[in-house]
C-alpha positions in Angstrom: 0.0 0.0 0.0 1.2 3.5 -0.8 2.9 5.0 2.3 1.1 8.2 1.7 -2.2 6.5 2.2 -2.0 5.5 5.9 -1.7 7.3 9.3 -2.0 6.4 12.9 -4.7 8.3 14.9 -4.8 8.3 18.7 -3.8 4.6 19.1 -2.1 1.9 17.1 -4.8 1.3 14.5 -4.0 2.4 11.0 -6.4 5.0 9.6 -7.6 5.4 6.1 -5.3 7.7 4.0 -6.2 10.9 2.4 -3.7 10.8 -0.4 -2.0 13.9 0.9 1.5 14.2 2.5 1.2 13.5 6.2 4.8 13.1 7.3 8.4 14.3 6.8 9.3 11.6 4.4 6.4 12.5 2.2 7.4 16.2 2.3 10.9 15.1 1.3 9.5 12.8 -1.5 11.9 10.0 -0.6 12.3 7.6 -3.5 13.0 3.9 -3.0 14.9 1.9 -5.6 16.0 -1.8 -5.2 18.8 -3.3 -7.4 19.7 -6.9 -7.7 23.4 -8.1 -7.5 24.0 -7.2 -11.1 22.7 -3.6 -10.7 19.4 -4.1 -12.4 16.3 -2.3 -11.1 13.9 -4.8 -9.5 11.7 -2.4 -7.4 10.8 1.2 -8.3 8.6 3.4 -6.1 6.1 6.1 -7.3 8.4 8.7 -5.7 11.3 7.4 -7.9 9.1 8.0 -10.9 8.5 11.6 -9.6 12.2 12.2 -8.9 13.8 10.6 -12.0 10.9 10.9 -14.5 10.8 7.2 -15.5 7.8 5.1 -14.9 8.1 1.7 -13.3 7.6 0.0 -16.6 10.4 2.0 -18.1 12.8 1.4 -15.3 12.3 -2.2 -14.1 14.8 -4.7 -15.4 17.2 -2.0 -16.7 20.7 -1.3 -15.3 20.3 1.6 -12.9 23.6 3.1 -14.0 22.3 3.3 -17.6 19.0 4.9 -16.5 20.2 7.5 -14.0 24.0 8.1 -14.3 25.9 10.2 -16.8 28.6 8.4 -18.7 31.4 10.4 -17.1 30.3 9.2 -13.7 29.7 5.6 -14.7 32.9 4.1 -13.4 32.6 5.8 -10.1 29.1 4.6 -9.6 30.0 1.0 -10.5 32.8 1.1 -8.0 30.6 2.5 -5.2 27.9 -0.2 -6.0 30.5 -2.9 -5.9 31.9 -1.7 -2.5 28.4 -1.6 -1.0 27.6 -5.1 -2.2 31.0 -6.6 -1.2 31.4 -5.0 2.2 27.8 -4.4 3.3 28.8 -0.9 4.4 26.3 1.8 3.3 27.2 4.9 1.4 25.6 8.3 1.7 26.1 11.5 -0.2 25.0 13.8 -3.0 25.3 12.7 -6.6 24.2 14.2 -9.9 21.7 12.1 -11.7 20.1 12.2 -15.1 16.5 12.9 -15.4 14.4 11.5 -18.2 14.0 15.0 -19.7 17.8 15.2 -20.1 18.4 17.6 -17.2 20.8 16.9 -14.3 19.7 17.0 -10.7 21.6 16.8 -7.5 20.1 14.0 -5.4 20.8 12.9 -1.8 21.4 9.2 -1.7 21.4 6.6 1.1 22.6 3.2 -0.2 22.7 -0.1 1.7 22.9 -3.8 1.1 19.9 -6.0 1.7 19.8 -9.8 2.2 16.6 -11.9 1.7 15.7 -15.1 3.5 17.4 -17.2 0.8 20.7 -15.4 1.1 20.4 -13.3 -2.0 21.7 -9.8 -1.8 20.1 -6.6 -3.1 21.0 -2.9 -3.0 18.5 -0.4 -1.5 18.8 3.2 -2.6 16.8 5.9 -0.8 16.9 9.2 -2.7 15.6 12.8 -2.3 16.0 16.0 -4.1 19.0 17.8 -2.5 17.3 21.2 -2.7 14.4 19.9 -0.7 16.7 18.2 1.8 18.8 21.3 2.3 15.7 23.5 2.8 14.3 21.2 5.4 17.7 21.0 7.1 17.9 24.8 7.2 14.4 25.0 8.6 15.1 22.4 11.3 18.4 24.1 12.2 16.8 27.5 12.4 14.0 26.1 14.5 16.4 24.3 16.8 18.6 27.4 17.2 15.7 29.7 17.8 14.2 27.4 20.4 17.5 26.6 22.1 18.7 30.2 22.2 15.4 32.0 22.8 15.0 33.9 26.1 11.4 32.7 26.0 10.7 29.5 27.8 9.3 26.9 25.3 7.9 23.5 25.9 6.3 20.9 23.6 3.5 18.8 25.2 2.0 15.7 23.6 -1.6 15.0 23.2 -1.8 13.8 26.8 -0.2 17.1 27.9 3.0 15.5 29.0 6.3 17.2 28.2 8.1 16.0 25.1 10.8 18.7 25.1 11.8 22.0 26.8 14.3 24.6 25.9 17.2 25.9 28.1 15.3 29.1 28.9 12.4 27.1 30.4 14.9 25.0 32.4 16.2 28.2 34.0 12.7 29.5 34.7 11.5 26.3 36.3 14.8 25.5 38.0 14.3 21.9 36.9 16.5 20.0 34.3 15.0 19.2 30.9 15.1 15.5 31.6 13.0 15.9 34.8 10.3 17.5 32.6 10.0 14.7 30.1 6.9 12.5 30.4 5.4 14.6 33.2 2.5 17.0 33.2 2.6 20.6 34.1 1.0 19.9 37.4 3.5 17.2 38.2 6.5 19.4 37.4 5.3 22.7 39.0 2.8 22.0 41.8 3.1 25.7 43.0 2.0 27.1 39.7 -1.6 27.6 38.6 -1.2 24.5 36.4 -4.8 23.4 36.4 -6.0 26.5 34.6 -3.0 26.2 32.2 -3.8 22.6 31.4 -7.5 23.4 30.9 -6.5 26.0 28.4 -4.1 23.6 26.7 -6.9 21.0 26.3 -9.1 23.6 24.7 -6.3 24.6 22.3 -5.8 20.9 21.4 -9.5 20.4 20.8 -10.2 23.6 18.9 -7.0 24.6 17.3 -7.6 28.2 18.5 -4.4 29.6 20.2 -4.4 31.2 23.6 -2.1 34.3 23.7 -0.7 36.2 26.6 -2.6 34.4 29.4 -1.4 35.6 32.8 0.0 32.8 35.1 1.1 33.4 38.7 3.0 31.1 41.0 6.4 29.9 42.3 9.0 27.6 40.9 12.1 25.9 42.3 14.2 28.5 40.6 12.8 31.1 43.1 10.7 29.3 45.7 10.3 32.3 48.0 8.9 34.9 45.5 5.8 34.9 43.4 6.4 35.4 39.7 4.1 36.3 36.9 4.4 34.9 33.4 2.4 35.4 30.2 1.7 32.0 28.6 0.8 31.4 25.0 -0.5 28.0 23.7 -0.5 26.8 20.1 -1.7 23.5 18.6 1.0 21.5 16.7 -0.3 19.7 13.6 1.1 17.5 10.9 0.7 18.2 7.2 -2.9 17.0 7.1 -3.9 18.8 10.2 -3.8 16.0 12.7 -3.0 17.3 16.2 0.5 16.3 17.4 0.5 18.2 20.7 0.7 21.7 22.1 3.5 24.3 22.1 3.7 26.4 25.3 5.7 29.6 25.5 6.3 31.5 28.7 7.7 35.0 29.2 8.6 36.1 32.7 6.9 39.5 33.2 7.4 39.7 37.0 9.4 43.0 36.8 6.9 44.5 34.4 4.0 43.3 36.6 5.7 44.8 39.7 6.2 48.1 37.8 2.6 48.0 36.9 1.6 47.4 40.5 3.9 50.2 41.6 2.3 52.5 38.9 -1.1 51.6 40.1 0.0 52.2 43.7 1.3 55.6 42.7 -2.0 56.3 40.9 -3.9 55.3 44.0 -1.6 57.6 46.1 -2.5 60.5 43.8 -6.2 59.7 44.1 -5.9 59.6 47.9 -3.9 62.8 48.0 -6.4 64.5 45.7 -9.2 63.3 47.9 -7.4 64.5 50.9 -6.9 68.0 49.4 -10.7 68.2 48.8 -11.8 66.7 52.1 -9.3 68.0 54.7 -9.5 71.6 55.8 -13.0 72.4 54.7 -13.3 74.6 57.8 -11.0 76.1 60.3 -12.4 74.0 63.1 -9.6 72.1 64.6 -11.5 69.0 65.7 -13.3 68.7 62.4 -10.0 69.0 60.5 -8.5 66.2 62.5 -11.6 64.0 61.9 -11.3 64.7 58.2 -7.7 63.5 58.2 -8.7 60.3 60.1 -11.6 59.7 57.7 -9.2 59.9 54.7 -6.7 57.5 56.3 -9.4 54.8 57.0 -9.8 52.6 55.1 -7.5 53.8 52.3 -4.3 53.5 54.3 -5.1 51.8 57.6 -7.9 50.2 59.6 -7.3 52.4 62.7 -6.2 56.0 62.6 -5.7 58.5 65.4 -4.8 62.2 65.1 -2.8 63.4 68.1 -1.4 66.9 68.9 1.1 67.8 71.5 -0.6 69.5 74.4 2.0 72.2 74.6 1.3 73.1 70.9 -2.4 73.4 71.7 -1.5 75.9 74.4 0.5 78.0 72.0 3.9 76.8 73.3 6.7 75.1 71.3 7.5 71.7 72.5 10.9 70.1 72.0 11.2 66.7 73.8 14.5 65.5 75.2 15.5 61.8 75.1 14.1 61.1 78.6 11.0 63.3 78.3 7.5 61.8 77.9 5.1 63.2 75.3 2.0 64.8 76.6 -0.6 64.4 73.8 -4.1 65.5 73.3 -6.2 63.2 71.1 -8.2 65.1 68.5 -9.8 62.3 66.4 -10.0 58.5 66.2 -11.4 56.4 63.4 -11.7 52.6 63.7 -14.7 51.2 61.9 -16.0 48.1 63.6 -12.9 47.8 65.8 -14.3 47.8 69.3 -11.2 46.7 71.1 -9.0 49.1 69.1 -11.3 52.0 70.0 -11.3 51.0 73.7 -7.4 51.1 73.5 -7.3 54.5 71.9 -7.4 57.8 73.8 -10.8 59.4 73.5 -10.9 62.7 71.6 -10.2 65.7 73.9 -8.4 63.6 76.4 -4.8 64.4 77.4 -2.5 61.4 77.8 1.1 61.0 78.8 3.3 58.6 76.7 6.5 57.3 78.2 9.9 58.2 76.4 10.2 54.6 75.0 6.8 54.7 73.3 6.9 54.8 69.5 4.6 57.8 69.1 6.9 59.7 71.5 9.9 58.7 69.3 7.9 60.0 66.3 7.2 63.5 67.7 10.6 63.8 69.3 12.6 63.0 66.1 10.1 64.3 63.6 10.6 61.1 61.6 8.2 58.3 60.7 8.2 55.1 62.8 7.2 51.9 61.0 6.9 48.5 62.4 6.0 46.2 59.5 5.3 43.2 61.7 4.1 43.9 65.2 5.2 41.5 68.0 4.4 41.6 71.7 7.3 43.9 72.5 6.2 46.3 69.7 2.7 46.3 71.1 4.0 47.3 74.5 5.7 50.3 72.9 2.7 51.2 70.8 0.1 51.2 73.6 -0.1 53.8 76.3 -0.6 51.1 79.0 -0.4 47.3 79.5 -4.2 47.2 79.4 -4.3 49.0 76.0 -1.6 46.6 74.7 -3.9 43.6 75.5 -6.8 45.3 73.7 -4.7 46.0 70.6 -3.5 42.4 70.6 -7.0 41.2 70.8 -8.0 43.5 67.9 -5.3 41.8 65.8 -3.0 44.8 65.2 -0.2 43.3 63.1 1.4 46.4 61.5 2.0 50.0 62.8 3.0 53.3 61.3 3.3 56.8 62.9 4.2 59.9 60.9 4.7 63.4 62.4 2.4 66.3 61.7 4.9 69.1 60.8 3.8 72.6 59.8 6.0 75.6 59.3 9.0 73.7 60.7 7.2 72.7 63.9 6.2 69.2 65.0 2.5 69.5 66.0 1.8 65.9 66.8 1.4 62.6 64.9 -0.8 60.6 62.6 -1.0 57.1 64.2 -2.0 54.2 61.9 -2.6 50.5 62.6 -3.7 47.6 60.5 -5.8 44.7 61.6 -8.1 43.5 58.7 -5.8 44.6 55.9 -3.3 41.6 55.8 -0.5 43.6 54.2 2.2 45.2 56.4 2.9 48.9 56.0 5.4 49.4 53.2 7.8 52.2 52.3 5.2 53.3 49.7 2.7 53.5 52.6 5.1 55.7 54.5 5.4 58.0 51.5 1.6 58.3 51.2 1.1 58.8 55.0 3.8 61.5 55.0 2.2 63.3 52.1 -1.2 63.2 53.9 0.3 64.3 57.1 2.1 67.2 55.5 -1.0 68.5 53.8 -3.2 68.0 56.9 -0.6 69.5 59.3 -0.8 72.9 57.5 -4.6 72.7 57.8 -4.4 71.7 61.4 -2.0 74.5 62.1 -4.3 77.0 60.4 -7.2 75.6 62.4 -5.1 75.7 65.5 -4.3 79.4 65.0 -7.8 80.1 64.0 -9.0 78.3 67.1 -6.7 80.4 69.2 -7.8 83.5 67.5 -11.5 82.6 68.1 -10.9 81.7 71.7 -9.1 85.0 72.2 -11.8 86.9 70.4 -14.4 85.5 72.8 -12.7 87.0 75.8 -11.1 90.2 74.5 -12.7 93.6 74.6 -11.5 96.5 72.6 -9.4 99.0 74.5 -7.4 101.0 72.0 -7.4 101.2 68.3 -4.1 100.0 66.8 -1.1 102.3 66.4 0.8 101.8 63.2 3.9 103.4 61.6 3.4 106.0 59.0 5.3 103.8 56.5 4.8 100.1 56.2 5.8 97.8 53.4 5.2 99.7 50.1 2.7 102.1 51.6 2.6 105.4 53.4 -0.4 105.3 55.8 -2.4 107.7 57.8 -5.6 107.1 59.8 -8.2 108.8 62.0 -10.8 107.6 64.5 -13.7 109.8 65.7 -15.8 108.4 68.5 -19.6 108.6 68.2 -21.5 111.6 69.6 -19.6 113.5 72.2 -17.0 110.7 72.6 -18.9 109.3 75.5 -19.9 106.0 73.9 -17.6 103.4 72.2 -18.8 102.1 68.9 -17.9 99.2 66.6 -15.9 101.0 63.9 -12.4 99.8 63.4 -9.4 99.8 61.0 -6.1 98.0 60.9 -2.9 98.0 59.0 -1.2 94.5 59.0 2.3 94.0 57.6 2.6 90.7 55.7 5.5 88.7 54.3 7.2 89.9 51.1 6.6 93.6 51.8 2.8 93.2 51.4 0.3 95.0 53.6 -3.3 94.3 54.5 -5.6 97.2 55.0 -8.9 96.6 56.9 -11.9 98.8 57.7 -15.0 97.5 59.4 -18.2 98.6 61.1 -20.0 96.5 63.7 -23.7 97.4 63.7 -24.8 98.7 67.1 -22.8 100.5 69.8 -21.7 100.0 73.4 -19.8 97.2 75.0 -21.4 94.6 72.9 -20.4 96.3 69.6 -16.9 97.0 71.0 -16.4 93.4 72.1 -17.5 92.1 68.7 -15.2 94.5 67.0 -12.3 93.4 69.2 -13.0 89.8 68.3 -13.2 90.4 64.5 -10.1 92.6 64.6 -8.2 89.9 66.5 -9.4 87.2 64.1 -8.4 89.3 61.1 -5.0 90.0 62.5 -4.5 86.3 63.1 -5.8 85.1 59.7 -4.1 87.7 57.6 -0.5 86.3 58.0 -1.8 82.9 56.6 -1.9 84.5 53.2 -5.6 83.7 52.5 -7.4 85.2 49.5 -9.4 88.3 50.7 -12.7 86.6 49.8 -11.7 83.4 51.7 -10.6 85.5 54.8 -14.0 87.3 54.8 -15.7 83.9 54.6 -13.9 82.9 57.8 -14.9 86.2 59.4 -18.4 85.6 58.3 -18.5 82.3 60.2 -17.0 83.9 63.3 -19.6 86.7 63.2 -22.4 84.2 62.7 -21.3 82.5 65.9 -21.5 85.7 67.9 -25.0 86.5 69.3 -26.9 89.1 67.3 -23.8 90.4 65.5 -23.7 91.9 62.0 -20.7 93.8 60.6 -19.5 95.3 57.3 -15.9 95.0 56.3 -13.4 95.9 53.5 -10.3 93.8 53.3 -7.5 94.7 50.9 -4.0 93.4 50.3 -1.3 95.6 48.6 1.6 93.9 46.8 4.3 96.4 45.9 6.1 93.9 43.8 3.1 93.6 41.5 1.8 97.1 41.9 -1.6 95.8 42.5 -4.2 95.3 45.2 -6.6 92.5 46.0 -9.8 93.6 47.7 -13.0 91.9 48.9 -16.2 93.6 50.3 -18.6 92.4 52.9 -21.5 94.9 52.6 -19.3 98.0 53.1 -19.2 101.3 51.3 -16.8 101.3 48.3 -13.3 102.8 48.8 -12.1 105.8 46.8 -9.0 105.7 44.6 -7.0 108.7 43.3 -4.5 108.3 40.6 -2.0 110.8 39.2 -3.6 112.5 36.1 -7.1 111.0 36.9 -10.1 112.2 38.8 -10.8 110.5 42.1 -13.2 107.6 41.7 -15.1 105.0 43.7 -14.0 101.5 43.0 -16.7 99.4 41.4 -16.7 96.3 43.7 -19.3 93.5 44.3 -21.0 94.7 47.5 -21.3 91.3 49.2 -23.3 90.6 52.2 -22.5 91.8 55.7 -20.5 89.5 58.0 -22.8 87.3 60.0 -25.5 87.0 57.3 -24.1 83.7 56.0 -24.9 81.8 52.8 -23.6 84.5 50.4 -20.2 84.1 48.7 -17.6 86.9 48.6 -15.6 88.0 45.6 -12.1 89.2 45.3 -11.3 92.1 42.9 -7.8 93.1 41.6 -6.9 96.6 40.6 -3.7 98.5 39.7 -2.1 100.6 42.5 0.9 102.4 41.2 3.3 104.6 43.1 1.6 107.9 44.0 -1.9 106.3 43.9 -4.0 106.7 47.0 -6.7 104.5 48.5 -9.2 105.8 51.0 -11.2 103.4 53.2 -13.8 104.7 55.6 -16.9 103.8 57.6 -20.4 105.0 56.9 -20.3 107.5 59.8 -18.1 109.7 57.6 -20.6 110.2 54.8 -24.1 109.3 55.9 -26.4 112.0 57.2 -30.2 112.3 57.5 -30.3 115.5 55.5 -28.3 114.6 52.4 -28.4 111.7 50.0 -25.5 109.2 50.0 -24.6 110.0 46.4 -24.2 113.7 47.3 -22.0 113.0 50.2 -19.8 110.6 48.2 -19.4 113.2 45.5 -18.4 115.7 48.2 -15.8 113.3 49.5 -14.3 112.8 46.0 -14.1 116.5 45.6 -12.0 116.7 48.8 -9.5 114.3 47.3 -8.7 116.3 44.2 -5.3 117.6 45.4 -2.8 114.7 44.9 0.0 116.6 46.6 -1.8 117.0 49.9 -0.1 115.1 52.8 -2.0 112.1 54.0 -2.4 113.4 57.5 -4.0 116.6 56.2 -6.2 114.5 53.9 -7.5 112.6 57.0 -8.1 115.8 58.9 -9.9 117.4 56.0 -12.2 114.5 55.5 -13.2 114.2 59.1 -13.5 118.0 59.6 -15.5 118.6 56.5 -17.7 115.5 56.4 -18.4 114.4 59.9 -21.5 116.0 61.4 -21.6 116.9 65.1 -25.1 115.5 65.4 -24.0 112.2 63.8 -24.3 109.5 66.5 -22.0 107.1 64.7 -18.3 106.8 65.1 -15.9 107.3 62.2 -12.8 105.5 61.0 -10.7 106.7 58.1 -7.7 105.0 56.6 -5.7 106.5 53.7 -2.8 104.8 52.0 -0.5 105.9 49.3 1.8 103.6 47.2 5.5 104.5 47.6 8.2 104.4 45.0 10.2 101.2 45.2 13.4 101.4 47.3 
């Protein structure tokens, strides 16, 4: 039967042929020729007919040398034939043969002697076209070199998914010699790999012929038994020439470093998200306790399962605290967050409580050194140094605290306290990346806490202070020349609520403030004192004028039956501009060289204490020689004249740009203030100075 007409499928039973090449010999087109002892052709295969051009009828019985060999090679061929027949040693090599069409072809020969059961000898010649042989040799050599030298791990599995071959790269990946793979399944070779899923995919590829490309596989191998690795696996079905499945080719690429880089990138993205969230959620008010709670709420559960925000008690009292090596830390708890952690909450200091932590405690070390303290894996000794007392250590142990991190709260170079973090349900220990995130959160929150602390101090002070004297200020401050006047209401027998202030700021900037508390007497004076103190405290924080007025609005709303108007301006000599915001106050006047005096067109805004109305900041040029006049309504309001008339009169008094500021103040008060006006008056005039 024709060799091309049979195949073996799945077992040992021969299958019916398709008539198409199904193996390497068929691809080569190997021709078989048998000669008797005299060199006559006695057997001639169909492949011989294809290779040499002669049919079996034309070739059988003829001397092979006459059919296939050129005359010049005849003696050599006869000798080679005689040697094979005499010695029984085979001969192999390439030889030019003559085709029936007259052409010459190089043919690869394998010649050997055969002996039948009666002792007769024959010569068997196997021949193939040399070009086809060389092409297949190159293909096999290339495939072998590529597989052997490839950095990609490659394995060939048979139809039962047992290893047939592996390349050196896979040996290195697995940490197992090639011979230890052979005949074994993936699961048997690598039990710590997700082999079951890989074998399931291989069976599907074997059944369908559809490849699986870049499937992620995670696990450990003997090459690195202590670390998880990640590979991308690709599976392809191997087939013979007629499409019969021979097995599966598996390629593996170790992408552990790329995976780790991706994980790190994702962690960095998560940090940015958390930081952005913190920026939006922390510091929404200037309430100290609320700011601390906002920080704890951001930390849990994104960073920890338990978070506490603690501030040094000395800092809360307005004192700087520098701890020596043997000094304990006296800490006031501001906020604690531990969702569902009853034991952890019981171990924490309640908000508002002051606790003393011994010098060896980790939170004490954190606030003393100003550096993070991380305990990746907490043991009993670490718990003792984390907890304030032995009883608290027992509670933390019962809560399952297994990792700890404390980062300092530092603002403007001062350690305010610490953000204290613990993990119980999150199985991962705190990492260096967690330290970076916690430090970033703490740094952002510390500034807000410090602002809230100062605001709280200002608010507490404002609740107890009463106004005694209006501020004194130098005639020159920053980039301004300043003059002011205050005229008490009526006959100077009653204190009102008008005030002004000149506040030097960083960078040569100056804040100018004029306000008017509605009402009179001790109540108005006390409210004015509170607002003035709060303004003086908030101004150095560098807040936008509209934001500062918003804080003053909340303060005023918290004062019983208090309403006030206010103008707040900040002059920047470096920019030659002013920023100003208005809370229901009369507009200021500006005079410029070569221009008529004018009232600034500002959004009026609502008075302080009304609440619910946003303030706006306006920017305007303020060049050297320009003057700004701020005043209270007692200067221009009367019962007998309209406000527009009085404002026009005031602008007329400002026509002379060369008039000294002190004289301007006297002129305004003397001319405009009516003796029967029972409202006090404040006037503040500022002129921009030449630089230097």
